[in-house]
C-alpha positions in Angstrom: 235.1 54.9 156.2 231.3 54.8 156.2 230.9 51.5 158.0 228.0 49.1 158.1 227.2 48.0 161.7 226.1 44.7 163.0 225.7 43.4 166.5 226.4 40.0 168.0 225.8 38.7 171.5 228.7 36.3 172.4 227.2 32.8 172.7 228.5 30.1 175.0 229.7 28.1 171.9 232.0 31.1 171.0 234.0 30.8 174.3 236.8 28.8 175.6 237.0 27.1 179.0 237.8 30.5 180.7 234.6 32.0 179.2 236.6 34.2 176.8 235.8 34.4 173.1 238.0 31.9 171.3 240.1 33.5 168.6 238.5 31.5 165.8 235.0 32.8 166.7 236.0 36.3 165.4 236.4 34.9 161.9 232.9 33.5 161.9 231.5 36.8 163.2 233.4 38.7 160.5 231.9 36.5 157.8 228.4 36.8 159.2 228.8 40.7 159.4 230.1 40.7 155.8 227.1 38.7 154.6 224.8 41.2 156.4 226.5 44.0 154.6 226.1 42.3 151.2 222.4 41.5 151.9 221.8 45.1 152.9 223.1 46.2 149.5 220.9 43.6 147.6 224.0 41.4 146.7 223.2 37.7 146.6 225.4 35.5 148.8 224.6 32.4 146.9 222.1 31.8 144.2 222.4 28.2 143.0 219.7 28.7 140.3 221.8 31.3 138.5 224.2 29.9 135.8 226.3 33.1 136.2 226.4 32.8 140.0 229.1 34.9 141.6 230.8 33.7 144.7 233.5 35.3 146.9 236.1 32.9 148.2 238.5 34.1 150.9 242.1 34.4 150.0 243.3 36.1 153.2 242.0 36.6 156.7 243.5 38.2 159.7 242.5 39.5 163.1 244.4 41.4 165.8 243.0 41.0 169.4 243.1 44.1 171.6 241.0 43.0 174.6 239.0 40.0 175.8 235.4 39.6 175.0 233.3 37.2 177.2 230.1 35.2 177.2 227.0 37.3 176.8 228.9 40.5 175.8 227.2 42.4 173.1 229.7 43.3 170.4 229.3 46.0 167.7 231.0 45.0 164.5 231.7 47.7 162.0 232.4 46.6 158.4 233.9 48.8 155.8 235.3 48.2 152.4 239.0 49.0 152.6 239.9 48.4 148.9 238.2 47.4 145.8 240.5 45.9 143.2 239.9 44.6 139.7 238.6 41.2 141.1 239.2 41.5 144.9 237.6 43.2 147.8 239.2 43.9 151.2 236.8 44.2 154.1 237.9 45.9 157.3 236.3 45.0 160.6 236.3 46.7 164.0 234.9 45.0 167.1 233.8 47.0 170.1 232.0 46.5 173.4 230.5 49.7 174.8 232.9 51.7 172.6 236.0 49.8 173.9 238.0 48.3 171.0 238.1 44.5 171.2 239.6 43.4 167.9 240.3 44.5 164.3 240.3 42.2 161.3 240.5 42.1 157.6 239.2 39.6 155.0 240.2 39.6 151.3 237.7 38.0 148.9 238.0 37.4 145.1 235.1 37.6 142.7 234.6 34.3 140.9 232.0 32.5 138.8 230.8 29.2 140.2 230.8 26.9 137.1 229.1 23.6 137.7 231.5 20.8 137.2 234.4 23.2 136.6 234.8 24.9 139.9 235.7 28.6 140.4 236.8 31.0 137.7 238.1 34.4 138.8 236.5 37.4 137.1 236.4 41.2 137.3 233.9 42.6 139.8 230.8 43.8 137.8 230.4 47.6 137.8 227.0 47.3 139.4 228.5 45.5 142.4 231.5 47.8 142.5 229.2 50.8 142.8 227.2 49.2 145.6 230.4 48.3 147.6 231.8 51.8 147.1 229.0 53.1 149.4 231.1 51.6 152.3 234.5 52.5 151.0 
């Protein structure tokens, strides 16, 4: 998979009392790395001024932990597009510290229109976005 790479230094706020990254912090790092990938492709994360605004709510998220990460570690986060469905995208994540695997995760998102006053309406992924995401599949 041609992955997009992001790096994160583990902040104090990411750790538990033992100085080890709390499991929940990996989900925030996955979301941040996903957003970096989308921005690198020119895909808007949120454009409130657009009446046809697309948004990508999560419908599934998981993470398997392979080794501990600690305060001030620098983690490399590889993001790849595992699957592009009609309206959903699976993102695969690999966390490493100096080439040692730390964790693997997956997030599934669904393409939706954000309709003011009506909430979210699922829709097929536009071909232009599908083509951009395919670069990392």
